[in-house]
BAVONU-570131 format. One record per residue: residue in one letter; x, y, z of N, C-alpha, C in turn. Coordinates in steps of 0.1 Angstrom, whole numbers, padded with zeros to 4 digits, always signed. Example, Ala and Ser with C-alpha at 12.3 -4.5 7.8 and 13.67 -1.06 7.14 Angstrom:
BEGIN
A+0132-0057+0078+0123-0045+0078+0132-0033+0078;S+0128-0022+0071+0137-0011+0071+0129+0000+0079;
This chain:
BEGIN
M-0228+0147+0018-0231+0147+0036-0230+0134+0039;K-0222+0132+0048-0223+0117+0057-0235+0117+0064;R-0243+0108+0065-0255+0106+0073-0247+0092+0084;F-0255+0098+0096-0249+0090+0109-0262+0085+0113;S-0269+0072+0113-0283+0070+0121-0279+0059+0135;S-0286+0058+0141-0282+0048+0153-0286+0036+0149;H-0282+0024+0156-0282+0011+0154-0296+0008+0160;S-0305+0000+0153-0314-0007+0159-0312-0015+0173;A-0324-0014+0182-0323-0020+0193-0321-0034+0188;L-0311-0040+0194-0309-0057+0193-0308-0063+0204;S-0311-0077+0205-0309-0083+0211-0303-0097+0207;F-0291-0103+0215-0287-0119+0209-0285-0130+0222;L-0286-0142+0218-0285-0156+0225-0274-0163+0222;I-0268-0166+0230-0254-0176+0229-0260-0188+0234;A-0257-0197+0224-0266-0212+0228-0256-0217+0212;G-0247-0224+0212-0238-0232+0204-0238-0219+0189;M-0252-0216+0187-0252-0206+0172-0258-0195+0179;I-0250-0185+0174-0258-0170+0180-0266-0167+0172;T-0276-0155+0178-0285-0154+0170-0290-0140+0176;L-0289-0129+0167-0294-0119+0169-0307-0112+0159;T-0320-0107+0167-0334-0104+0160-0337-0091+0165;A-0345-0085+0154-0350-0074+0151-0356-0066+0166;A-0361-0057+0167-0365-0051+0182-0376-0058+0181;P-0387-0059+0191-0405-0063+0191-0409-0052+0181;G-0418-0052+0172-0428-0042+0168-0421-0038+0151;V-0408-0043+0152-0398-0039+0140-0405-0051+0125;Q-0410-0046+0115-0411-0058+0104-0406-0052+0091;A-0395-0059+0092-0387-0051+0078-0385-0066+0069;E-0388-0065+0057-0389-0074+0044-0376-0079+0043;T-0371-0092+0044-0362-0096+0038-0357-0097+0024;A-0341-0089+0021-0341-0092+0007-0329-0096+0004;G-0322-0108+0014-0313-0114+0013-0302-0117+0027;Y-0289-0123+0024-0284-0122+0035-0270-0121+0032;L-0263-0118+0041-0249-0115+0036-0241-0125+0050;Y-0226-0131+0045-0220-0140+0054-0206-0136+0052;T-0198-0136+0063-0187-0132+0069-0183-0146+0077;S-0168-0145+0079-0159-0156+0090-0153-0145+0100;L-0154-0154+0111-0146-0146+0123-0135-0148+0123;N-0128-0159+0117-0112-0161+0120-0106-0157+0131;G-0113-0158+0141-0108-0155+0155-0092-0167+0161;E-0087-0165+0170-0079-0175+0181-0086-0184+0182;D-0097-0189+0180-0100-0204+0180-0109-0208+0172;T-0122-0213+0176-0129-0222+0164-0137-0214+0155;N-0134-0214+0144-0137-0204+0133-0156-0206+0134;H-0162-0195+0129-0177-0193+0124-0180-0188+0116;V-0188-0191+0110-0197-0185+0097-0209-0173+0105;V-0208-0163+0102-0216-0153+0103-0226-0150+0093;C-0242-0155+0098-0252-0151+0086-0261-0138+0090;I-0258-0128+0080-0267-0113+0084-0282-0111+0077;E-0290-0109+0081-0303-0108+0076-0300-0095+0067;R-0304-0090+0054-0305-0079+0050-0315-0075+0046;H-0321-0066+0048-0338-0058+0050-0336-0053+0035;E-0347-0046+0026-0352-0041+0013-0345-0026+0017;D-0343-0020+0027-0340-0007+0030-0324-0008+0027;G-0316-0019+0029-0307-0016+0031-0299-0019+0044;S-0310-0023+0058-0304-0025+0070-0301-0041+0074;L-0294-0041+0085-0291-0055+0087-0297-0057+0098;G-0300-0069+0098-0310-0075+0110-0304-0090+0121;E-0313-0102+0116-0310-0109+0129-0296-0115+0122;Q-0288-0121+0132-0278-0126+0131-0278-0141+0137;R-0267-0149+0130-0268-0162+0136-0251-0168+0131;A-0246-0173+0142-0230-0178+0138-0231-0191+0138;Y-0223-0199+0129-0224-0215+0130-0206-0216+0128;S-0204-0227+0141-0193-0236+0139-0187-0238+0128;T-0177-0239+0122-0164-0245+0113-0162-0258+0119;N-0161-0258+0130-0156-0271+0142-0139-0273+0133;S-0134-0259+0130-0122-0261+0127-0114-0247+0128;L-0100-0245+0129-0096-0231+0138-0094-0221+0128;G-0099-0209+0135-0099-0196+0126-0080-0194+0128;G-0073-0181+0122-0061-0182+0118-0053-0166+0125;A-0064-0164+0133-0062-0150+0139-0050-0154+0150;N-0042-0146+0158-0030-0151+0166-0024-0133+0166;R-0029-0133+0180-0024-0115+0185-0008-0116+0186;A-0003-0125+0193+0011-0127+0195+0019-0130+0184;A+0017-0129+0171+0025-0133+0159+0026-0117+0155;G+0039-0121+0146+0040-0103+0138+0041-0093+0145;G+0048-0089+0157+0053-0077+0158+0038-0066+0159;D+0042-0055+0154+0028-0048+0158+0021-0047+0147;A+0021-0059+0137+0007-0063+0129-0002-0073+0138;A+0005-0079+0150-0001-0085+0154-0012-0095+0151;G-0007-0103+0143-0013-0112+0133-0020-0109+0120;D-0021-0097+0117-0028-0094+0108-0023-0105+0095;F-0033-0109+0087-0029-0112+0071-0043-0111+0062;D-0041-0114+0049-0051-0104+0043-0050-0116+0030;S-0066-0114+0025-0068-0120+0014-0085-0116+0007;Q-0085-0122-0005-0099-0117-0008-0105-0134-0016;G-0118-0134-0012-0124-0146-0015-0127-0158-0008;A-0126-0156+0005-0124-0165+0018-0140-0171+0017;I-0151-0167+0011-0163-0170+0009-0167-0173-0003;Q-0172-0185-0008-0178-0185-0017-0194-0194-0017;I-0202-0188-0027-0216-0193-0024-0215-0203-0040;I-0218-0216-0043-0219-0221-0048-0230-0229-0056;G-0244-0224-0062-0255-0233-0057-0259-0229-0047;D-0265-0240-0040-0272-0243-0025-0259-0247-0013;Y-0250-0242-0018-0237-0248-0009-0227-0231-0009;L-0222-0231+0008-0213-0221+0012-0199-0230+0017;L-0187-0223+0009-0175-0228+0009-0168-0215+0018;V-0164-0219+0031-0155-0211+0036-0141-0218+0038;V-0130-0209+0040-0118-0215+0044-0116-0213+0057;N-0106-0224+0066-0101-0221+0081-0090-0219+0082;A-0082-0207+0083-0069-0204+0079-0062-0212+0090;G-0068-0212+0101-0059-0219+0111-0062-0237+0114;G-0072-0241+0109-0074-0255+0108-0068-0261+0095;N-0063-0252+0088-0062-0258+0070-0069-0268+0062;T-0083-0263+0069-0092-0272+0061-0104-0261+0053;V-0114-0266+0047-0120-0256+0039-0133-0263+0041;S-0144-0255+0047-0155-0259+0055-0172-0257+0042;V-0176-0270+0042-0187-0270+0034-0200-0267+0040;F-0207-0262+0040-0222-0257+0046-0233-0262+0033;D-0243-0267+0037-0257-0265+0029-0266-0252+0034;L-0266-0249+0020-0269-0230+0024-0286-0234+0020;D-0297-0230+0030-0315-0226+0028-0315-0216+0022;K-0321-0215+0008-0317-0199+0006-0333-0196+0008;N-0342-0203+0016-0353-0198+0017-0351-0185+0030;N-0341-0193+0042-0338-0187+0053-0323-0179+0054;G-0320-0187+0049-0300-0182+0052-0293-0190+0059;A-0301-0204+0064-0296-0207+0072-0288-0215+0070;L-0273-0220+0076-0265-0230+0074-0264-0244+0083;S-0259-0255+0076-0261-0268+0080-0245-0273+0073;R-0233-0276+0087-0222-0283+0079-0223-0295+0079;K-0218-0295+0064-0216-0310+0057-0202-0317+0061;E-0194-0309+0059-0184-0317+0060-0170-0307+0063;N-0156-0308+0066-0145-0302+0065-0137-0310+0056;V-0128-0304+0046-0119-0313+0036-0104-0305+0039;D-0095-0313+0040-0080-0308+0040-0077-0298+0029;S-0071-0286+0031-0069-0277+0023-0059-0282+0013;R-0050-0293+0020-0041-0296+0011-0030-0284+0006;G-0025-0277+0019-0017-0266+0024-0019-0261+0037;T-0011-0252+0038-0009-0243+0052-0016-0229+0046;R-0025-0226+0059-0030-0212+0058-0041-0210+0047;P-0050-0216+0043-0059-0214+0031-0064-0202+0035;V-0062-0194+0022-0075-0179+0026-0082-0176+0015;S-0084-0181+0000-0088-0176-0010-0095-0186-0015;I-0106-0187-0023-0115-0199-0031-0118-0197-0046;A-0116-0196-0054-0121-0199-0067-0128-0207-0073;Y-0138-0206-0082-0147-0216-0088-0150-0214-0102;V-0153-0224-0110-0158-0223-0124-0164-0237-0123;E-0177-0235-0138-0179-0248-0140-0173-0257-0147;K-0173-0268-0152-0166-0276-0157-0173-0277-0174;A-0163-0276-0182-0168-0279-0193-0176-0287-0199;G-0188-0282-0200-0203-0295-0206-0205-0295-0191;S-0206-0290-0182-0215-0297-0170-0226-0283-0164;R-0233-0284-0160-0236-0279-0152-0242-0278-0136;D-0233-0290-0131-0236-0291-0114-0218-0295-0109;E-0213-0296-0120-0199-0298-0113-0186-0286-0116;Y-0178-0288-0107-0171-0276-0104-0159-0277-0106;W-0147-0268-0112-0135-0267-0104-0133-0255-0095;V-0126-0260-0081-0124-0250-0072-0108-0254-0069;V-0107-0236-0069-0089-0235-0067-0090-0229-0053;V-0081-0239-0042-0080-0229-0030-0066-0225-0029;G-0063-0211-0024-0050-0206-0022-0046-0205-0009;N-0035-0213-0007-0027-0214+0007-0020-0209+0006;Q-0017-0198+0017-0009-0185+0020+0005-0191+0026;W+0001-0195+0036+0013-0202+0040+0015-0191+0053;N+0020-0180+0047+0026-0170+0063+0022-0158+0055;N+0029-0150+0058+0029-0134+0051+0043-0127+0060;P+0054-0133+0059+0065-0124+0059+0063-0114+0058;N+0074-0105+0068+0075-0090+0068+0082-0089+0078;V+0089-0073+0073+0099-0068+0081+0096-0062+0088;Q+0100-0053+0100+0093-0039+0106+0102-0030+0111;K+0104-0017+0109+0113-0007+0115+0124-0008+0109;G+0135-0002+0118+0149-0004+0114+0155+0009+0107;G+0148+0016+0106+0154+0033+0102+0158+0042+0110;A+0162+0049+0112+0164+0065+0121+0151+0065+0131;N+0156+0065+0145+0143+0067+0151+0130+0058+0151;E+0130+0048+0142+0121+0041+0142+0120+0028+0152;G+0133+0026+0157+0132+0015+0163+0140+0002+0158;P+0147-0009+0167+0157-0016+0159+0142-0023+0149;I+0152-0029+0140+0148-0035+0129+0139-0053+0136;E+0130-0058+0130+0123-0071+0135+0117-0075+0122;M+0121-0089+0125+0117-0097+0112+0109-0112+0113;Y+0101-0110+0107+0094-0125+0109+0089-0134+0095;P+0090-0144+0097+0088-0147+0113+0103-0153+0121;D+0113-0150+0118+0126-0150+0122+0134-0143+0111;A+0150-0142+0117+0155-0137+0107+0162-0142+0097;A+0161-0154+0100+0171-0164+0095+0161-0165+0081;F+0150-0167+0081+0140-0167+0073+0145-0155+0058;H+0148-0146+0064+0149-0132+0055+0162-0131+0049;A+0174-0141+0055+0191-0142+0055+0193-0144+0038;R+0205-0142+0035+0207-0147+0023+0205-0160+0021;G+0198-0168+0012+0200-0182+0011+0188-0189+0023;G+0182-0181+0024+0174-0182+0037+0160-0192+0031;G+0149-0189+0042+0134-0196+0036+0129-0188+0028;H+0130-0178+0028+0123-0167+0014+0126-0175+0004;E+0136-0178-0001+0141-0182-0014+0138-0198-0016;K+0133-0204-0007+0127-0218-0012+0111-0221-0016;K+0111-0227-0020+0093-0231-0032+0090-0241-0021;F+0079-0238-0010+0074-0249+0000+0062-0250-0008;A+0060-0266-0010+0048-0272-0012+0035-0269-0004;D+0036-0262+0007+0025-0261+0016+0018-0245+0012;R+0026-0239+0004+0024-0227+0000+0019-0228-0020;N+0006-0229-0016+0004-0234-0032-0012-0228-0034;I-0011-0234-0047-0029-0233-0053-0030-0245-0055;Y-0043-0254-0049-0045-0264-0050-0060-0267-0055;L-0061-0282-0065-0072-0280-0071-0085-0291-0067;F-0097-0287-0065-0108-0299-0063-0114-0297-0077;S-0124-0310-0070-0136-0311-0080-0147-0312-0068;F-0158-0298-0072-0171-0302-0060-0183-0303-0070;S-0193-0307-0069-0207-0314-0070-0216-0308-0062;T-0225-0299-0072-0238-0293-0064-0247-0306-0060;K-0247-0317-0067-0254-0326-0066-0253-0333-0052;T-0241-0333-0048-0239-0340-0035-0231-0334-0025;G-0225-0319-0032-0220-0311-0017-0205-0315-0016;K-0203-0327-0024-0188-0333-0020-0178-0325-0023;L-0166-0321-0019-0154-0315-0023-0145-0324-0023;R-0137-0328-0037-0128-0334-0037-0116-0333-0040;A-0103-0335-0035-0090-0331-0036-0086-0337-0052;E-0079-0327-0061-0074-0333-0072-0060-0335-0071;R-0052-0321-0071-0039-0322-0075-0037-0307-0072;S-0024-0305-0070-0013-0291-0068-0013-0283-0078;L-0015-0271-0086-0014-0267-0100+0002-0257-0099;D+0002-0255-0087+0019-0244-0085+0020-0243-0071;S+0033-0240-0070+0036-0234-0053+0045-0226-0057;Y+0048-0220-0043+0059-0203-0047+0068-0204-0037;V+0076-0195-0041+0090-0190-0035+0082-0182-0020;G+0090-0180-0012+0087-0167-0003+0091-0158-0005;T+0100-0153-0014+0106-0137-0018+0092-0135-0024;N+0085-0140-0029+0074-0132-0037+0059-0134-0029;G+0064-0141-0018+0049-0145-0014+0039-0157-0013;G+0035-0160-0005+0024-0172-0012+0012-0166-0014;P+0002-0168-0020-0010-0164-0025-0017-0158-0016;A-0029-0145-0020-0034-0138-0012-0051-0140-0019;T-0048-0138-0034-0062-0138-0038-0064-0150-0048;V-0072-0157-0056-0073-0162-0067-0088-0163-0069;A-0087-0159-0084-0101-0154-0091-0096-0163-0103;F-0108-0168-0110-0109-0168-0125-0118-0158-0132;N-0115-0157-0148-0120-0147-0154-0136-0148-0157;S-0143-0143-0167-0151-0141-0165-0156-0156-0173;D-0147-0162-0184-0152-0175-0191-0141-0186-0185;G-0136-0185-0171-0129-0194-0167-0117-0202-0175;T-0113-0195-0185-0102-0194-0195-0085-0192-0189;R-0087-0184-0180-0077-0177-0172-0079-0179-0156;L-0066-0184-0148-0066-0183-0135-0057-0173-0131;G-0063-0165-0122-0053-0152-0117-0046-0155-0103;V-0034-0152-0096-0033-0154-0085-0025-0142-0079;S-0028-0130-0070-0018-0125-0062-0010-0128-0048;T+0001-0123-0051+0009-0129-0038+0013-0120-0029;W+0016-0118-0018+0020-0110-0010+0032-0102-0009;G+0044-0110-0017+0056-0103-0017+0061-0106-0001;I+0072-0094+0000+0078-0094+0014+0073-0080+0018;A+0065-0074+0027+0062-0064+0031+0074-0057+0038;H+0076-0045+0045+0086-0038+0050+0077-0025+0054;F+0069-0026+0069+0061-0014+0076+0073-0007+0086;G+0065+0007+0088+0069+0011+0099+0083+0016+0097;T+0087+0024+0083+0100+0030+0081+0099+0037+0064;A+0103+0049+0067+0107+0052+0054+0114+0045+0044;T+0125+0036+0047+0135+0034+0038+0136+0020+0036;P+0126+0014+0028+0121-0003+0032+0132-0010+0023;T+0139-0013+0030+0155-0017+0023+0149-0031+0018;H+0144-0041+0028+0142-0051+0032+0129-0062+0021;Q+0119-0051+0015+0109-0052+0007+0111-0064-0010;K+0106-0071-0008+0105-0078-0020+0088-0077-0025;P+0092-0074-0044+0079-0072-0047+0070-0081-0044;S+0057-0080-0047+0044-0091-0049+0046-0095-0063;R+0036-0106-0067+0033-0109-0081+0022-0110-0084;V+0018-0109-0094+0005-0114-0100+0009-0123-0113;Y+0002-0136-0109+0005-0144-0118-0008-0150-0126;V-0010-0151-0142-0022-0158-0148-0016-0167-0152;Y-0028-0181-0153-0023-0194-0158-0033-0195-0170;D-0032-0200-0180-0044-0207-0190-0049-0218-0181;F-0065-0217-0179-0072-0227-0178-0077-0240-0187;D-0078-0251-0184-0086-0260-0192-0096-0264-0184;R-0109-0262-0188-0123-0260-0181-0124-0277-0182;R-0120-0283-0191-0121-0298-0191-0115-0307-0184;T-0104-0306-0183-0093-0315-0177-0089-0304-0162;G-0085-0293-0161-0085-0290-0147-0070-0284-0146;T-0066-0287-0160-0052-0283-0157-0048-0272-0164;T-0037-0265-0158-0033-0244-0158-0017-0250-0165;S-0015-0242-0175-0003-0240-0181+0004-0226-0186;N+0013-0226-0194+0017-0211-0197+0015-0200-0187;A+0022-0205-0178+0026-0193-0168+0032-0182-0165;R+0025-0170-0166+0032-0159-0168+0028-0150-0155;Y+0038-0143-0154+0036-0131-0139+0040-0114-0142;F+0035-0109-0138+0040-0093-0135+0045-0090-0123;E+0056-0084-0120+0062-0077-0107+0067-0066-0111;E+0069-0059-0098+0076-0040-0099+0082-0038-0088;E+0093-0037-0088+0101-0030-0076+0091-0020-0069;G+0096-0019-0059+0082-0012-0048+0072-0010-0046;V+0068-0023-0053+0050-0029-0050+0053-0040-0044;A+0047-0044-0032+0043-0054-0024+0030-0054-0016;G+0027-0063-0014+0016-0066-0007+0000-0064-0019;S+0005-0074-0027-0008-0073-0040-0018-0083-0032;I-0032-0075-0031-0037-0087-0017-0049-0091-0028;G-0060-0081-0027-0070-0084-0038-0071-0078-0054;F-0082-0085-0060-0077-0080-0071-0091-0086-0076;S-0097-0078-0091-0106-0082-0098-0105-0086-0112;W-0111-0087-0117-0107-0096-0135-0119-0085-0142;D-0119-0081-0150-0125-0071-0161-0136-0083-0167;S-0151-0078-0166-0160-0089-0175-0158-0093-0188;N-0153-0079-0192-0151-0081-0208-0136-0081-0217;T-0125-0079-0209-0113-0081-0211-0101-0084-0206;P-0093-0095-0209-0079-0096-0199-0074-0089-0191;T-0082-0083-0182-0073-0071-0175-0078-0070-0159;L-0068-0071-0153-0069-0071-0139-0070-0060-0131;F-0077-0056-0122-0073-0045-0114-0071-0049-0100;V-0056-0045-0094-0046-0048-0086-0046-0038-0074;S-0054-0046-0060-0049-0033-0051-0039-0035-0044;N-0029-0026-0041-0014-0029-0039-0014-0021-0019;F-0008-0025-0011-0004-0020+0000+0006-0016+0005;N+0018-0021-0002+0028-0019+0009+0038-0011-0002;L+0042+0005-0004+0047+0010-0014+0059+0020-0013;T+0068+0018-0017+0079+0030-0016+0077+0041-0024;A+0080+0055-0015+0082+0068-0013+0074+0072-0028;D+0084+0066-0037+0081+0066-0055+0066+0059-0062;K+0061+0053-0053+0051+0044-0060+0040+0046-0052;R+0035+0056-0047+0023+0059-0039+0012+0061-0051;D+0015+0066-0059+0004+0062-0074+0002+0048-0077;H+0004+0037-0070+0003+0027-0077-0006+0017-0067;S-0015+0024-0054-0024+0015-0051-0029+0006-0055;L-0036+0008-0069-0044+0002-0080-0034+0005-0087;T-0031-0015-0093-0027-0009-0106-0032-0025-0121;V-0035-0014-0127-0042-0019-0140-0034-0028-0148;L-0035-0043-0149-0027-0051-0157-0033-0057-0168;R-0026-0059-0179-0034-0063-0188-0028-0076-0195;D-0035-0086-0199-0025-0103-0201-0027-0101-0214;D-0020-0102-0226-0018-0108-0240-0017-0123-0239;G-0016-0130-0233-0013-0145-0236-0004-0151-0232;S+0009-0139-0235+0024-0145-0232+0028-0136-0221;R+0023-0121-0221+0030-0115-0213+0020-0105-0201;I+0023-0104-0191+0015-0093-0184+0022-0080-0184;R+0014-0070-0188+0018-0056-0187+0007-0043-0181;K+0016-0033-0175+0012-0024-0167+0003-0016-0176;V-0005-0013-0178-0017+0000-0186-0021+0011-0176;G-0020+0009-0167-0024+0024-0157-0024+0019-0143;N-0020+0032-0134-0019+0032-0121-0025+0040-0115;F-0032+0043-0101-0040+0053-0097-0033+0055-0078;G-0036+0065-0073-0033+0066-0060-0049+0065-0055;T-0054+0061-0039-0066+0054-0035-0061+0067-0024;G-0079+0072-0021-0079+0083-0013-0072+0097-0015;A-0066+0104-0010-0057+0117-0013-0045+0115-0020;G-0041+0100-0023-0031+0099-0033-0017+0098-0027;A-0014+0109-0018-0001+0106-0012+0001+0102+0002;D-0013+0097+0008-0014+0091+0020-0010+0079+0015;I-0006+0069+0030-0005+0058+0030-0015+0052+0036;D-0026+0050+0026-0036+0043+0033-0039+0028+0035;E-0031+0020+0021-0030+0005+0023-0044-0001+0016;A-0047+0002+0005-0054-0001-0003-0051-0020-0003;C-0063-0027-0002-0063-0041-0001-0073-0047-0009;W-0083-0042-0010-0096-0051-0016-0103-0043-0029;T-0107-0050-0037-0113-0046-0049-0125-0053-0052;L-0137-0047-0055-0144-0051-0059-0149-0046-0076;V-0158-0052-0083-0164-0044-0097-0180-0046-0096;D-0185-0034-0098-0197-0035-0105-0200-0035-0118;P-0201-0043-0126-0200-0037-0141-0215-0036-0140;K-0226-0035-0133-0242-0032-0137-0236-0016-0144;R-0229-0004-0132-0225+0008-0136-0212+0009-0141;G-0202-0002-0140-0188+0002-0147-0182+0012-0139;R-0184+0003-0121-0175+0012-0114-0165+0000-0106;L-0153+0007-0101-0145-0004-0095-0141+0005-0084;Y-0145-0007-0074-0141+0003-0057-0129-0007-0052;V-0125+0005-0044-0108-0003-0041-0112+0000-0025;S-0108-0009-0013-0113-0006-0001-0095-0003+0008;S-0097+0006+0016-0083+0007+0019-0087+0004+0037;F-0073-0001+0041-0073-0008+0052-0069+0003+0063;G-0058+0011+0061-0051+0020+0070-0063+0031+0069;G-0067+0036+0058-0076+0053+0058-0087+0046+0062;N-0092+0034+0061-0108+0032+0067-0118+0038+0057;F-0113+0038+0041-0119+0047+0034-0123+0035+0021;I-0131+0039+0011-0133+0032-0003-0133+0041-0017;S-0124+0040-0022-0123+0046-0034-0129+0041-0046;T-0135+0051-0056-0147+0048-0066-0135+0048-0080;F-0139+0041-0090-0131+0046-0103-0142+0043-0111;A-0138+0045-0126-0144+0040-0135-0142+0033-0141;V-0151+0021-0147-0145+0007-0157-0146+0011-0170;N-0140+0013-0179-0144+0018-0197-0150+0007-0200;K-0153+0002-0213-0158-0006-0222-0143-0016-0226;N-0133-0006-0227-0121-0012-0234-0113-0022-0220;G-0118-0018-0210-0109-0024-0194-0099-0012-0191;T-0101+0000-0196-0092+0010-0190-0099+0013-0178;V-0094+0022-0169-0100+0027-0154-0096+0040-0156;S-0106+0050-0149-0100+0065-0149-0109+0070-0138;T-0104+0081-0133-0110+0084-0122-0123+0092-0125;I-0133+0095-0115-0146+0099-0118-0148+0115-0111;G-0137+0119-0105-0136+0130-0102-0133+0143-0109;S-0132+0155-0104-0129+0165-0112-0114+0170-0106;M-0114+0177-0117-0094+0175-0121-0087+0165-0113;N-0092+0153-0124-0084+0141-0123-0080+0137-0108;E-0087+0139-0096-0085+0132-0082-0099+0122-0079;T-0092+0112-0074-0099+0101-0068-0109+0104-0060;V-0124+0098-0062-0132+0100-0056-0139+0089-0045;Y-0135+0089-0028-0136+0082-0021-0145+0086-0007;E-0149+0074-0002-0159+0077+0011-0150+0071+0022;A-0155+0079+0033-0149+0070+0046-0160+0065+0051;R-0155+0056+0063-0162+0050+0071-0166+0059+0082;R-0173+0060+0096-0177+0067+0104-0165+0073+0110;E-0162+0085+0114-0152+0091+0116-0151+0085+0131;G-0134+0084+0133-0131+0080+0145-0129+0066+0147;T-0133+0058+0132-0128+0044+0132-0112+0042+0128;P-0111+0037+0138-0094+0033+0142-0086+0034+0128;P-0074+0034+0127-0067+0031+0116-0061+0016+0114;G-0066+0008+0104-0063-0003+0101-0075-0014+0105;D-0084-0010+0097-0094-0021+0103-0105-0026+0087;T-0104-0018+0079-0113-0016+0070-0110-0029+0058;K-0117-0038+0054-0113-0052+0047-0123-0054+0033;D-0131-0066+0030-0133-0071+0021-0150-0060+0019;M-0154-0064+0008-0168-0055+0003-0176-0065-0005;Y-0195-0058-0003-0200-0069-0013-0212-0061-0016;I-0213-0061-0032-0227-0050-0035-0238-0058-0041;T-0248-0054-0034-0260-0056-0040-0262-0062-0054;A-0266-0071-0061-0274-0073-0074-0279-0061-0078;D-0289-0052-0073-0293-0042-0080-0284-0028-0079;S-0272-0028-0070-0262-0019-0073-0269-0009-0062;R-0273-0010-0052-0282-0001-0043-0274+0002-0030;Y-0268-0009-0028-0259-0008-0012-0247-0017-0015;L-0240-0012-0007-0227-0017-0005-0219-0016+0009;Y-0214-0032+0013-0212-0036+0025-0201-0038+0024;N-0193-0034+0035-0178-0032+0040-0175-0037+0051;L-0164-0050+0057-0161-0055+0069-0153-0039+0074;G-0157-0040+0086-0148-0034+0103-0140-0047+0106;A-0132-0053+0101-0129-0069+0100-0113-0069+0112;Y-0111-0057+0116-0098-0061+0124-0096-0055+0143;Q-0105-0046+0139-0108-0035+0153-0117-0034+0159;T-0129-0031+0149-0144-0029+0152-0153-0038+0151;F-0151-0051+0144-0158-0064+0146-0171-0058+0138;G-0174-0049+0129-0187-0047+0121-0186-0047+0105;V-0201-0043+0107-0203-0040+0091-0210-0026+0084;A-0202-0021+0079-0203-0007+0073-0214-0005+0062;K-0224-0002+0061-0235+0002+0053-0232+0017+0045;F-0234+0013+0029-0230+0026+0024-0238+0023+0011;N-0248+0038+0008-0255+0037-0001-0250+0040-0014;V-0250+0036-0027-0249+0039-0036-0255+0049-0045;N-0248+0059-0052-0254+0068-0060-0260+0064-0074;D-0265+0070-0081-0266+0068-0099-0253+0069-0101;D-0247+0076-0098-0233+0078-0107-0222+0066-0101;G-0228+0056-0093-0220+0049-0086-0209+0055-0073;T-0210+0066-0069-0204+0070-0061-0209+0062-0046;L-0201+0064-0035-0207+0058-0020-0212+0070-0015;E-0224+0068-0004-0225+0075+0005-0226+0067+0019;F-0215+0071+0029-0215+0062+0041-0230+0064+0045;D-0233+0050+0055-0249+0055+0060-0252+0049+0077;D-0241+0038+0076-0246+0030+0094-0236+0020+0090;E-0231+0013+0106-0226+0007+0112-0230-0006+0118;F-0233-0021+0116-0239-0025+0125-0227-0039+0129;K-0228-0041+0141-0221-0047+0153-0218-0063+0146;V-0211-0068+0143-0211-0084+0146-0210-0091+0160;R-0222-0094+0161-0224-0097+0176-0219-0110+0180;A-0212-0119+0171-0210-0133+0177-0191-0131+0176;A-0184-0117+0175-0176-0111+0180-0177-0103+0196;T-0173-0115+0206-0176-0113+0215-0160-0106+0225;K-0150-0107+0216-0137-0100+0224-0133-0092+0216;S-0124-0084+0221-0119-0067+0218-0104-0071+0219;G-0098-0060+0205-0088-0052+0205-0083-0059+0195;P-0073-0054+0187-0069-0055+0173-0067-0068+0172;G-0070-0077+0165-0061-0088+0158-0068-0101+0166;A-0083-0097+0179-0087-0109+0180-0094-0116+0176;Y-0099-0111+0163-0108-0116+0151-0096-0108+0141;N-0099-0115+0126-0093-0111+0116-0107-0115+0103;F-0117-0107+0102-0127-0115+0091-0121-0116+0083;L-0127-0131+0074-0122-0135+0060-0134-0138+0052;G-0133-0127+0040-0151-0131+0033-0158-0125+0036;L-0165-0118+0023-0179-0110+0023-0188-0116+0009;A-0194-0125+0017-0205-0128+0003-0221-0128+0007;G-0227-0131+0000-0240-0131-0003-0251-0130-0014;F-0262-0134-0008-0274-0139-0021-0287-0126-0018;D-0295-0126-0030-0309-0123-0028-0317-0130-0027;M-0327-0128-0018-0344-0137-0021-0347-0141-0034;
């Protein structure tokens, strides 16, 4: 049974940094902090949110990145500028790194783990257009030097409508891009994965070199992530989605790339990829912690691929093959699965659906396979608050003790949903908290990117 509780009485002050404090007389012990970025239409801000022992959220502070967010409500027709990624914020030691999708920069903040406070150190050119995702791994033989990879998406080309009674076809960024011999067939240097070095002694992020760039036919990076030992680098791409039609004739498949990665030199080699017709919009993915398996969420599916919202891919070092696929939510619905999160403590995989506003739960077995945990092989899922507008739910974060899971209302409601995690790893919706720094309203006014945190 879902439980709906009222928000705590809260107040806020806007004075360069936005602060939100608990009501007088409320003394809740701080357990840690959460961080997301507004990614609005003007200057980007990182929002720090206090997390209490009971899972409730308290004080909020917003810190300017001094660089532009990437939201643009005038772009993309009915999509109102929406674009997606996973891993936009990473905490490395006592530093927080965040992308500025509109400013083409990465901001580095000092992070005070005594109180969650941030202090911006510098902005660094992302060396591409529209940075959306960050991955990092220790350099071989070092404890304070890291390799950092930034995924620069460039754009999310898409096509809308075009069938009977659906309205005239719309092409973004324009028809010329999608035409034969058009822009989607070109490899753009700015649509890339770029390597940096990062020092936790100095907090300096230093550009190294481009590792790869991508053709528009299969889209730019949505998520970059290293496997558990840092010897493999995965990249999911957008593809070309075709929305608002029963006949997506202009859809082009996403790709999921894997590269061998040398932690001594920061070099990649042996590129291979997986793609499947009828599956576009591969956004979030997570590596299995024990095997070379990737759990990939996909949202733009043809009618015969509705059970591919989650694909399980195995990389054998020479090729990537599909070893499983699952529907999310009720299965046949177009719920737009886009984000993934693995809890290795309980052996659970969570998949967040943008359109349906719910999170599906799967079991991750020791051999890297995935199975449903419901009766009759049905997917177990838990929805956010009733009445949440379709097209809102994005990134997730789970606490280290696996007691609470948080989920962004990133595109319309501009808040954070809290779920309690049951002993079997299933979720129970509890409450939602408004992000007070998001003062504008309307779909796409913000497009929150990233959700990270730490324990006290």
